[in-house]
Structures are given as structure tokens and as C-alpha cells.
C-alpha distance (Angstrom), angle and dihedral (degrees) to the residues before:
residue distance angle dihedral
M1 . . .
S2 3.83 . .
R3 3.77 128.2 .
Q4 3.70 125.0 -100.4
R5 3.73 113.6 -96.0
G6 3.80 113.2 -90.9
S7 3.77 95.0 11.7
K8 3.82 96.5 111.9
N9 3.88 121.2 112.1
K10 3.76 97.1 -1.6
P11 3.81 113.1 144.5
K12 3.75 114.6 -121.5
P13 3.84 117.2 -123.1
P14 3.79 113.3 -106.0
T15 3.77 116.3 -94.5
V16 3.78 124.4 -136.3
E17 3.83 91.7 -89.9
Q18 3.81 95.1 48.7
F19 3.81 130.6 81.0
A20 3.80 124.9 -142.8
F21 3.80 109.2 -140.5
S22 3.80 125.3 -173.8
T23 3.79 118.6 -127.1
E24 3.86 90.6 -101.9
Q25 3.78 92.0 50.7
R26 3.82 90.7 49.8
I27 3.84 91.1 50.3
R28 3.83 91.8 48.7
L29 3.82 91.0 48.7
V30 3.82 92.8 51.8
A31 3.81 92.7 43.5
N32 3.78 91.1 51.2
L33 3.82 91.9 50.2
V34 3.84 90.4 50.1
V35 3.81 91.8 49.9
E36 3.80 91.8 47.7
K37 3.78 91.4 50.9
I38 3.82 92.8 48.8
V39 3.81 91.0 50.1
E40 3.80 90.9 48.0
D41 3.80 91.8 49.2
Q42 3.84 91.2 50.3
K43 3.78 92.1 51.1
F44 3.79 90.9 50.6
G45 3.81 90.5 45.9
N46 3.82 91.5 53.1
E47 3.77 91.5 49.3
L48 3.77 91.1 48.8
I49 3.81 92.0 49.9
S50 3.79 91.6 51.8
I51 3.79 91.6 49.7
L52 3.75 92.0 50.8
E53 3.80 91.8 46.9
Q54 3.81 90.0 52.9
R55 3.79 90.5 53.1
D56 3.80 91.5 50.6
V57 3.83 92.1 52.2
A58 3.85 90.6 49.0
N59 3.77 92.6 55.7
């Protein structure tokens, strides 16, 4: 069955469960997630370094 004429590549309106973000809001969201991940990785890295240093002192 073929598509209706003119129906191709039209964005669907957001449903009740979806949010409509502007381009700037999307960029900010992704940037914040990246920054949070970097901070989380740095904290874990610092904890790992201190654990390894404690093992070196014990030996």
C-alpha cells in the first residue's frame, strides 16, 4: 500500500508523554550530561588512585 501524497518527512506532533525541546535546550541537555559524566569519572579515578597508593604503601 502506498503512502498518501505529501505525507513524507513530516514531524509528528508530540504526544502527552513526549517533550518538545528547542535546539538550544537539546544542546544544553547533552552538554550537562557530558559534564556530569566527566566529573563522575574523575571522582572514580581519584578514589582508584588512592586505593592503589594504599596498596603500594602496605607492600
